[in-house]
N, C-alpha and C positions, 0 to 999 in steps of 0.2 A: 514795224514801227516800235520795236523794242526800245530803242533809244531816241526819244523825241528830243530834238534840240531844245535846250533851255529847261528841260524837265526837272533837272536837279539843280538849277540855278547857275548854269554856265555863264561866263561873262559876255557871251554873244547876245544874250537876251536879258539885259539888266532891267530892273524895275523902271517903268517909264516915269517921266517927270509929271505927267498928267495921267489920269485913269485911262486905260486902253479901251477901245471899242470892243465890247464883249458880246458875243452871241451865244446863247445856250441852245444847244441842238440835241434833240432826242436821238439816241443811237441804240443799237442792239447791245445787250449786255456783253456779247463776245466781240464787239467792235475793237479793232487793234489799239486804237488810241485809248479807249476806256480800260482795256486790259493793262496797258502800259502805265496809266495813271494809278490804277489800283496797286500795281506792283511797287510804284514809288511810294504810295501811302504805306504799304506793308513794311517796306524798308525803313521808313521814318519811324513807324511805331515800334519796330524791333529795337531801334536805337533808343527811343525815349523810354522804353520799358525794359531795357536790357537786363536789369537786375531782378525782374519778375518773370514768371513763367511765360515765355514767348513761344515755346514749342507748340506748333499748331495742334499736335495730338493732345496737349494738356488743356487746350482752350475748350470752353463749353461749345456744344454743337451750334448754338445760335450765332457764334462768331463766323461761322462758315456760311456764306451766302449761297444758297442753292439757286441756280438760275431759274428753276421753275417757280420760285416764290417771288421773283422780281416782276414788278408791274411797270417800272419806268427806270430808264437810265439815261443820263444826259451828260454831255461834256460842254465845257465852256471853251470857246476858241476866240482868239484875238482876230482883229481885222485882217491880218495876214495869214490866218489859218492855223496858228500855233495852238495846240490843245493845252490849256492851262488849269483846268479844273474838272471835277467829276462828282456826280451824285447818283444815288440809286434809291428807289423806294421799293420796299417789299411788303407783302401781306404779313400782318401780325395780329391774327384774330380779327376783331372788328376795326382795328387801327391799321394805319400804314406806318412802317418804320423807316426812318431816314438812315441810310447806311452809306458807308464809303464816301463821305463828303471830304473832298480834298482839293486844295489849291497848291500849285507848285510854289515853292518859297519865293521866287522873285516877284510873284504877282499877288502876294498876300498884302492886304491893306489897300488894294486897288479896286475893291468892289466886286470881285469875282465871286466870293463866297455868298454875298448877298444876292447876286443874280442867280446863282445856282439854287439857293434856298427858296427864292420867290418862284422860280420855275417849278420846283418840286411841290411847293404848296399849291400852286395853280393846278398842277396835274392831279394832286390829291383831291382838291375840290371837284375837279372835272369828273373824277371817279366816284364822287359821293362820299368820300371819307369824312368822318366827323373830327378825327384827331390824328395828329402825327406824333409819334413817340421816337425817342432816340437815346442812344447810350454813347457816352464819351468817357474819357478817363481823367483822373486827377492831375495828370501831367500835360493837359491840353487846355490851359487857362484861356488861350486865345479862342478856342472853340466855345468854351463856356460863356465868355463875354459876348460872342456873336449871338449865340442862341438866346441868352437873356435879353440882349438888345432887341432882338427880333420877336420878342413876346413869348418865348418858351419859358415855362416855369419848372422848377425842380420838382421831381416826383421821387418816391422811394425807388430803390434799385428794382428794375423789372425782374421778375422771378427767373427768367431765362439767364440773367447775368449775375445771379446771386453769388456764384463762386468767384466773381471778380470784385472783391471788396472795394477796390479803388474806382469802381464805376461811378459815374455821375449820369443820372437819367433825367430826361426832360420831356415835356409834352406841350403841345399847342392845340387848342380847340380851334377848328376851322369854322369860319362863318360863311 
């Protein structure tokens, strides 16, 4: 599943005129579709931050998700089974951290990110987490708008991300 059709916005899977039927499905972190979606996310971030240190060796260790810290991974799939989004939660002290939230470009603005976020929050509540934290970057205004719209509030840069001066960190207290 290295190359999922439509993953990078090919014309075969254009943005639908109406929001697609989306199902968020929990999967193993090593699920082939999840791996392919994370690779697409990495490729996009390398492009967005090309003039900044993108060498994985130069990134703080927290940027590397260790599978044994992951408590939840899910993908969003369309009614016809096309994987179009990804999210992971990992342990971060007493909190859970939202990681690797990604929606393939042709499906952005169609409700996929909101569905992934709600599923992750529901799982965090089920696990008894009081708060979700996350880190994004200054070149991801679309992500910042989503998080703020969904009730996440800006917090100081999390200590683990201190070397990434362009980080934007957020938290949401779960009820």
